[in-house]
C-alpha positions in Angstrom: -8.6 -134.5 13.8 -10.2 -132.5 11.1 -9.6 -133.4 7.1 -7.3 -131.0 5.2 -9.6 -129.3 2.8 -8.0 -130.7 -0.8 -7.1 -128.1 -3.5 -9.0 -128.2 -7.2 -8.2 -127.3 -9.9 -12.0 -125.6 -10.6 -11.7 -122.8 -13.3 -14.5 -119.9 -13.8 -14.3 -115.9 -15.0 -14.8 -113.7 -12.6 -18.6 -112.9 -14.6 -19.5 -116.5 -14.4 -18.8 -116.4 -10.4 -21.2 -113.2 -10.4 -23.9 -115.5 -12.5 -23.5 -118.3 -10.7 -23.7 -116.7 -7.0 -25.9 -114.0 -7.8 -24.1 -111.4 -6.7 -22.0 -107.9 -8.0 -18.6 -107.8 -10.1 -16.2 -104.9 -9.2 -13.4 -105.6 -12.1 -12.6 -107.4 -14.9 -13.5 -110.6 -15.3 -10.4 -112.4 -15.3 -10.1 -116.2 -14.9 -9.4 -117.8 -11.8 -8.1 -120.9 -11.1 -8.6 -123.0 -7.6 -11.0 -122.2 -5.2 -10.4 -122.2 -1.7 -11.8 -120.4 1.7 -8.2 -120.4 3.6 -5.9 -117.0 2.6 -3.1 -118.7 3.5 -3.5 -121.0 0.2 -4.6 -117.9 -1.9 -1.8 -116.0 -1.1 0.5 -119.7 -1.6 -0.8 -120.2 -5.1 -1.6 -116.8 -6.9 -4.3 -116.6 -9.6 -7.1 -118.3 -7.5 -10.3 -117.4 -6.4 -10.8 -116.7 -2.2 -14.0 -117.5 -0.8 -13.8 -116.0 3.3 -16.1 -118.0 5.8 -17.5 -117.0 8.3 -17.0 -119.4 11.0 -17.1 -119.6 15.0 -13.7 -118.6 15.9 -12.6 -116.4 12.6 -14.2 -114.6 10.2 -12.2 -114.9 6.2 -13.1 -111.5 5.7 -10.4 -110.2 8.2 -7.7 -111.4 5.0 -8.8 -110.0 2.5 -6.8 -107.6 2.4 -4.0 -110.0 2.6 -5.1 -111.7 -0.5 -5.8 -108.5 -2.8 -3.7 -109.0 -5.5 -3.0 -112.5 -5.0 -6.3 -114.2 -5.9 -7.3 -113.5 -8.8 -11.4 -113.0 -8.3 -12.5 -112.3 -4.2 -16.1 -113.2 -3.0 -17.1 -111.8 -0.5 -19.8 -110.5 1.7 -21.2 -107.1 0.2 -20.6 -104.5 1.5 -16.6 -105.9 2.9 -15.3 -105.9 0.1 -13.4 -101.9 0.4 -10.0 -103.1 0.7 -9.5 -105.4 -1.7 -7.8 -103.2 -4.6 -6.4 -105.4 -7.2 -8.0 -108.6 -7.1 -11.7 -108.4 -9.1 -14.8 -108.6 -6.5 -17.3 -110.4 -6.5 -20.0 -109.0 -3.1 -22.3 -111.7 -2.3 -25.2 -111.7 0.2 -23.6 -114.9 2.0 -20.8 -116.6 1.0 -21.7 -120.1 2.8 -24.3 -120.0 0.5 -22.0 -119.1 -3.0 -19.4 -121.6 -1.5 -22.1 -124.2 -2.4 -23.3 -122.5 -5.7 -19.7 -122.6 -7.2 -19.6 -126.5 -6.6 -23.0 -126.9 -8.1 -22.1 -124.9 -11.1 -18.5 -126.9 -11.5 -20.5 -130.5 -10.5 -23.3 -129.1 -13.8 -20.2 -128.3 -16.3 -18.8 -131.8 -15.4 -21.5 -133.7 -16.4 -22.3 -132.0 -19.8 -18.8 -133.3 -20.7 -18.6 -135.3 -23.6 -18.0 -138.9 -23.1 -19.4 -141.9 -21.1 -22.4 -140.5 -18.5 -21.1 -138.9 -15.8 -22.7 -139.6 -12.2 -23.2 -138.0 -8.7 -23.6 -140.4 -6.0 -24.9 -139.1 -2.6 -24.7 -140.9 0.9 -26.5 -139.5 4.5 -27.8 -141.8 7.4 -27.6 -141.8 10.9 -25.2 -145.0 11.2 -23.1 -146.5 8.5 -23.0 -143.8 5.8 -19.0 -143.7 6.1 -18.8 -147.0 5.2 -21.6 -147.4 2.6 -19.6 -144.6 0.7 -16.2 -146.3 1.0 -18.0 -149.9 -0.3 -19.8 -147.8 -3.2 -16.9 -145.5 -4.4 -14.8 -149.0 -4.3 -17.4 -151.1 -6.3 -17.8 -148.1 -8.6 -14.4 -148.0 -9.3 -14.3 -151.6 -11.3 -15.5 -149.2 -14.1 -14.6 -146.1 -13.8 -12.9 -143.6 -12.0 -14.0 -142.1 -8.9 -14.0 -139.1 -6.6 -15.6 -139.6 -3.3 -15.4 -137.5 0.0 -12.2 -137.9 1.7 -12.6 -138.3 6.0 -15.1 -135.9 7.7 -15.4 -133.5 4.8 -19.5 -134.2 4.9 -20.5 -130.7 5.6 -21.4 -127.0 4.2 -17.7 -126.5 3.8 -16.2 -130.0 3.0 -18.9 -131.4 0.8 -18.3 -128.0 -1.8 -14.7 -128.5 -1.8 -14.8 -132.2 -2.4 -16.9 -131.3 -5.8 -15.2 -129.0 -6.6 -12.2 -131.6 -7.0 -14.3 -133.7 -9.8 -12.5 -133.3 -13.1 -13.0 -134.4 -16.3 -11.4 -137.8 -15.7 -13.6 -139.1 -13.0 -16.9 -140.8 -13.8 -18.1 -141.1 -10.7 -18.4 -138.5 -7.7 -19.1 -140.2 -4.4 -20.3 -137.6 -1.4 -21.2 -137.9 2.4 -23.8 -135.1 3.6 -23.6 -135.3 7.2 -25.9 -133.3 9.8 -25.9 -131.8 13.1 -28.0 -128.5 12.0 -31.9 -128.0 10.5 -31.3 -127.1 6.8 -27.7 -128.3 5.9 -28.7 -131.8 4.4 -30.6 -129.9 2.4 -28.1 -127.4 1.1 -25.4 -130.2 0.3 -28.3 -131.6 -1.7 -29.1 -128.7 -3.7 -26.0 -127.7 -4.9 -25.0 -131.9 -5.8 -27.8 -132.5 -7.2 -27.0 -136.0 -7.3 -28.5 -139.3 -9.2 -28.5 -141.6 -6.7 -29.1 -141.1 -3.2 -28.9 -143.8 -0.6 -30.3 -142.8 3.3 -28.5 -145.9 4.8 -31.2 -145.1 8.1 -32.6 -143.3 10.2 -31.8 -142.9 14.0 -31.4 -140.3 17.0 -27.5 -139.6 16.3 -27.3 -135.6 15.7 -30.6 -135.6 17.0 -29.6 -132.7 19.0 -30.1 -130.1 17.2 -33.5 -131.1 14.8 -35.9 -131.8 17.4 -35.5 -135.9 18.1 -36.0 -138.9 15.7 -38.9 -137.2 13.3 -36.5 -134.4 13.1 -33.7 -136.6 11.9 -36.3 -138.1 9.5 -37.3 -135.1 7.6 -33.3 -133.5 7.4 -32.5 -137.3 6.0 -34.9 -137.0 3.6 -34.1 -133.6 1.8 -31.4 -135.5 -0.1 -34.0 -138.0 -1.9 -36.4 -134.8 -2.3 -33.4 -133.5 -4.6 -32.7 -136.0 -6.6 -32.3 -135.2 -10.4 -35.1 -136.3 -12.6 -34.7 -140.1 -13.2 -32.9 -140.4 -10.3 -33.0 -143.2 -7.9 -33.6 -143.1 -4.3 -31.4 -146.0 -2.5 -33.8 -146.6 0.9 -33.5 -149.1 3.6 -36.2 -151.6 3.7 -36.3 -152.6 7.4 -36.4 -149.0 8.6 -39.5 -148.1 10.0 -39.4 -144.3 8.0 -39.2 -146.1 4.9 -42.4 -145.2 3.1 -41.8 -141.4 4.5 -38.8 -141.3 3.2 -40.3 -142.8 -0.4 -42.9 -140.1 -0.3 -40.0 -137.1 -0.4 -38.9 -139.2 -3.5 -41.2 -137.7 -5.7 -40.7 -138.5 -9.3 -37.6 -141.2 -8.3 -37.5 -144.9 -8.7 -37.1 -146.1 -5.5 -35.1 -149.0 -4.5 -34.9 -150.5 -1.0 -32.0 -153.3 0.5 -32.0 -155.1 4.0 -33.3 -158.0 5.0 -37.1 -157.4 4.6 -39.0 -159.9 2.5 -40.0 -156.7 0.3 -36.6 -155.6 -0.6 -35.2 -155.0 -3.9 -31.9 -156.2 -2.3 -32.5 -158.4 0.7 -30.2 -160.7 2.5 -31.1 -163.9 2.6 -28.1 -165.5 4.7 -24.7 -164.5 6.2 -22.8 -167.2 7.4 -20.6 -165.8 10.0 -16.6 -166.9 10.0 -14.5 -166.4 12.9 -12.0 -163.3 12.1 -12.8 -163.7 8.5 -16.0 -161.7 8.2 -18.6 -163.9 6.1 -20.3 -165.1 3.1 -23.6 -163.4 2.5 -26.3 -164.8 -0.2 -27.5 -161.4 -1.8 -31.0 -161.7 -3.6 -32.0 -159.3 -6.4 -34.9 -158.6 -7.3 -34.6 -158.2 -10.9 -31.1 -159.0 -11.9 -29.9 -162.1 -13.8 -27.8 -163.9 -12.0 -30.5 -163.2 -9.5 -28.2 -164.8 -6.4 -24.6 -163.5 -5.5 -22.8 -165.5 -3.0 -20.1 -163.0 -2.0 -17.1 -163.0 0.7 -17.1 -160.4 2.6 -14.2 -159.8 5.3 -16.2 -156.6 7.7 -17.7 -157.4 10.6 -21.2 -157.7 12.2 -24.7 -157.4 9.9 -24.6 -154.2 10.3 -21.7 -154.1 7.6 -23.5 -156.9 5.5 -26.4 -154.0 4.7 -24.2 -151.0 4.1 -22.8 -153.2 1.3 -26.0 -154.2 -0.2 -27.2 -150.2 0.1 -23.6 -149.6 -1.9 -24.4 -152.5 -4.2 -27.4 -151.3 -4.9 -26.3 -147.9 -5.4 -23.4 -148.8 -8.1 -25.3 -150.4 -9.9 -28.2 -148.1 -10.3 -25.7 -145.2 -11.5 -24.1 -147.9 -13.7 -27.3 -148.9 -15.1 -25.3 -152.5 -14.7 -25.4 -155.6 -12.6 -21.9 -156.4 -11.1 -20.5 -159.8 -10.7 -19.6 -161.3 -7.2 -16.1 -161.3 -8.4 -16.1 -157.8 -8.9 -17.9 -157.0 -5.7 -15.1 -159.4 -3.6 -12.2 -157.6 -5.6 -13.3 -154.4 -4.6 -14.2 -154.6 -1.3 -10.6 -154.8 0.6 -9.8 -151.6 -1.8 -12.4 -149.4 0.3 -10.5 -147.0 3.1 -12.5 -148.4 6.2 -10.1 -148.0 8.7 -11.3 -147.3 12.4 -15.0 -148.6 11.0 -15.3 -152.3 12.0 -12.2 -153.9 10.8 -10.6 -157.1 12.9 -6.9 -156.5 14.2 -5.0 -159.1 14.8 -2.2 -158.1 18.0 1.3 -159.4 17.5 -0.1 -161.4 21.2 -2.3 -162.9 19.5 -5.2 -161.1 20.8 -7.7 -159.6 18.3 -9.1 -155.6 18.5 -11.8 -155.0 16.6 -11.4 -151.2 15.4 -14.5 -149.4 15.3 -13.3 -146.3 16.7 -14.3 -143.9 14.3 -17.9 -142.9 15.3 -20.8 -144.2 17.5 -24.3 -143.7 18.1 -26.8 -145.9 19.6 -27.9 -147.7 16.4 -23.6 -148.6 15.5 -22.8 -149.2 19.1 -25.7 -152.0 19.5 -24.3 -153.5 16.0 -20.5 -153.3 17.5 -21.7 -155.0 20.3 -23.5 -157.5 18.2 -20.4 -158.1 16.4 -18.1 -158.7 19.5 -20.9 -160.7 20.8 -20.7 -162.9 17.2 -16.5 -163.0 16.7 -16.3 -163.6 20.7 -16.6 -167.4 20.8 -13.8 -168.8 23.3 -12.5 -165.3 24.1 -12.8 -162.9 27.0 -14.5 -160.1 25.4 -13.6 -157.0 26.9 -15.4 -153.3 25.7 -13.8 -150.1 25.3 -16.5 -147.8 25.4 -16.7 -143.5 24.6 -19.3 -141.3 24.9 -22.1 -141.0 22.0 -22.4 -137.6 21.5 -24.8 -135.2 20.0 -27.9 -136.5 20.9 -29.1 -134.2 23.3 -32.0 -134.6 25.3 -32.1 -138.2 24.7 -28.5 -138.3 26.0 -28.9 -140.1 29.2 -32.3 -141.8 27.8 -29.4 -143.3 26.0 -26.7 -144.2 27.2 -28.5 -145.9 30.4 -30.0 -148.4 27.6 -26.9 -149.2 26.1 -26.0 -151.1 29.2 -28.9 -153.8 28.2 -27.2 -154.2 24.9 -23.4 -154.6 26.9 -24.8 -157.1 28.6 -26.6 -159.0 25.9 -22.9 -159.4 24.2 -21.8 -161.1 27.1 -18.7 -158.6 27.5 -16.6 -160.1 30.3 -15.6 -156.5 31.3 -16.4 -153.1 30.0 -13.7 -150.2 30.2 -15.7 -146.9 29.7 -13.8 -143.5 28.6 -15.5 -140.9 30.6 -18.6 -138.7 30.1 -21.9 -140.1 30.1 -20.5 -143.5 29.2 -20.1 -143.5 33.0 -24.3 -144.4 33.3 -23.6 -147.3 31.1 -20.8 -148.6 33.2 -22.9 -148.1 36.5 -25.9 -150.1 35.0 -23.5 -152.9 33.6 -21.8 -152.9 37.6 -24.8 -153.2 39.3 -25.5 -155.9 37.0 -22.6 -158.0 37.9 -20.1 -157.1 35.4 -16.9 -155.5 36.3 -16.4 -152.5 35.1 -13.2 -150.0 35.1 -13.9 -146.1 34.5 -11.5 -143.3 33.0 -11.5 -139.7 32.7 -10.3 -140.2 28.7 -9.1 -142.5 26.1 -5.9 -141.7 26.8 -6.4 -143.4 30.7 -8.2 -146.2 29.4 -5.7 -146.9 26.4 -2.7 -147.3 29.4 -5.0 -150.0 31.3 -6.1 -151.7 28.6 -2.8 -152.6 27.2 -2.1 -153.7 30.5 -4.7 -156.0 31.2 -4.9 -157.9 27.4 -3.5 -161.2 27.1 -3.6 -163.5 24.1 -7.1 -165.0 24.4 -8.9 -161.8 24.4 -11.1 -159.9 21.6 -11.2 -156.2 22.6 -13.9 -154.3 20.9 -13.3 -150.3 20.8 -15.9 -147.8 20.1 -16.8 -143.7 20.5 -18.0 -140.8 19.5 -15.1 -138.7 17.3 -14.1 -136.5 19.2 -13.6 -138.9 22.1 -10.5 -140.4 20.3 -10.7 -143.8 21.1 -8.9 -144.8 18.0 -5.8 -144.3 21.0 -6.7 -147.0 22.7 -5.8 -148.9 19.0 -3.0 -147.0 18.3 -1.9 -147.6 22.4 -2.6 -151.5 21.7 -0.5 -152.2 18.2 2.2 -149.6 19.7 2.4 -152.5 22.5 2.0 -155.4 21.2 2.7 -154.4 17.1 -0.2 -155.3 14.7 0.6 -157.5 11.6 -3.4 -157.4 10.5 -3.7 -153.4 10.6 -4.9 -152.0 7.8 -2.9 -149.2 6.7 -4.5 -145.3 7.6 -6.3 -143.6 4.7 -4.3 -140.7 2.7 
């Protein structure tokens, strides 16, 4: 489900809009408060600024006449504003580019306000970016008010929309940048101009539109290439693209994280505690105290690495180290529904709810967490297809079978699509599989077979909606350990 675009109170005069966007103003330089791309909101909240966007199914310009006189200012493509007679009009070359330019100007004005220094942190990566974003925001909230990306608002519409909600009360903006087509991260990074940029890792997720993993690395590198002067690039020391990304971080200070001995934020030890996560020993290269011991409730080593990235970014933004007590207090405040949390059902069964999304790297990590937590329990994997892999899709689904077998899964439930290829290989290796058309059918089956001694991993790409399996289990058995869904 798409996350609603948030409302904002950003203010611009029509003349400022023309200057920022490079557009041509027709009409008086009136003040507009509240920017929107939705004509319904423009009508319901008079005095704002309407930016019509062109989508696959709708063209916002078709609604210009309906907002005339309601919106104080209308931004539109050149030659398309003839129907607007009462509102001020700014004609631009591209309304999507203008939307980003307005967000860039809003963030620039926010940074210049009096008071404590304001910082923007941006996060991208093939896996773990949402978890890292939430952990970074939670850590920064120990010190000041944070505005952050909600839900899936990490594209060229949603990222600027989030940036426009940043207000004087906020000390930090934490923005997530996703990718599906070439140039997407470059456009968002140019608008955000971060002080700190995190690239969690580079894999094959979303490689369909950019020419494979090398193309993904090129696109992710756009974020660090757009750091503000004196900015900090936070990079994965365990990823073989480290030096490629370091080279893109011209003029920035590079801080690394991971298991590697060279990492500035290094995971030295992770003592696993069944059901309760783990205790982490973290080494910081230059801070005192150098070693941190932190109790961490999220499952799997991949989540611990995400914490290192978040800690490195938060401390870079703060310019000071955080204490272990601050970290332990902050992590539970992070909204991580569907990203590896452990749900305890009323019948005693455990569910690893990693249903939010999936790609080859995160699938492997989730299966490793299942193996780690599943000692003495029957291990059930409910898996959906990994989308947006392009030409790599069939091969990656075939390769996933080895990860399923390594995890010691007792039986696999597939939710349709290419995950059936994984199931076929697993079945040939002697592991029972149960194949269904979609997550709804899989949910009906899983609720009929789960018993108290089971541990169930649920994971799939966003569009597969594997969260329906988790919801069905919670309805059937009750889930006192379930975290509330994010607002």
